C-alpha positions as CSV (number, residue, x, y, z in Angstrom):
1,K,0.6,-14.5,-10.8
2,A,2.2,-15.7,-7.6
3,A,1.1,-12.5,-5.7
4,A,-2.6,-13.0,-6.9
5,R,-2.6,-16.7,-5.7
6,A,-1.1,-15.6,-2.4
7,T,-3.8,-12.9,-2.0
8,D,-6.5,-15.3,-2.9
9,D,-5.4,-17.8,-0.4
10,Y,-5.1,-15.0,2.3
11,V,-8.7,-13.8,1.6
12,H,-10.0,-17.4,2.0
13,D,-8.2,-17.9,5.1
14,H,-9.1,-14.4,6.6
15,P,-12.2,-13.1,4.8
16,W,-13.3,-10.5,7.4
17,R,-9.7,-9.1,7.9
18,A,-9.4,-8.7,4.1
19,V,-12.9,-7.0,4.0
20,G,-11.8,-4.8,6.9
21,V,-8.5,-3.8,5.0
22,A,-10.4,-3.0,1.8
23,A,-12.9,-0.9,3.7
24,G,-10.0,1.0,5.4
25,V,-8.2,1.7,2.2
26,G,-11.5,2.7,0.5
27,L,-12.2,5.2,3.4
28,L,-8.5,6.6,3.3
29,I,-8.8,7.2,-0.4
30,G,-12.2,8.8,-0.1
31,L,-10.9,11.2,2.6
32,L,-7.9,12.0,0.6
33,L,-10.0,12.8,-2.5
34,N,-12.5,14.8,-0.4
35,R,-9.7,17.1,1.0
36,K,-9.2,19.0,-2.3
């Protein structure tokens, strides 16, 4: 619960950075899945 709250606070403080990180992680997962 504490981690979820910290993440929520971070997203509210840095929304675009959080979006960028999420997009980067999604892209990385997509590349890894497409390599098979």
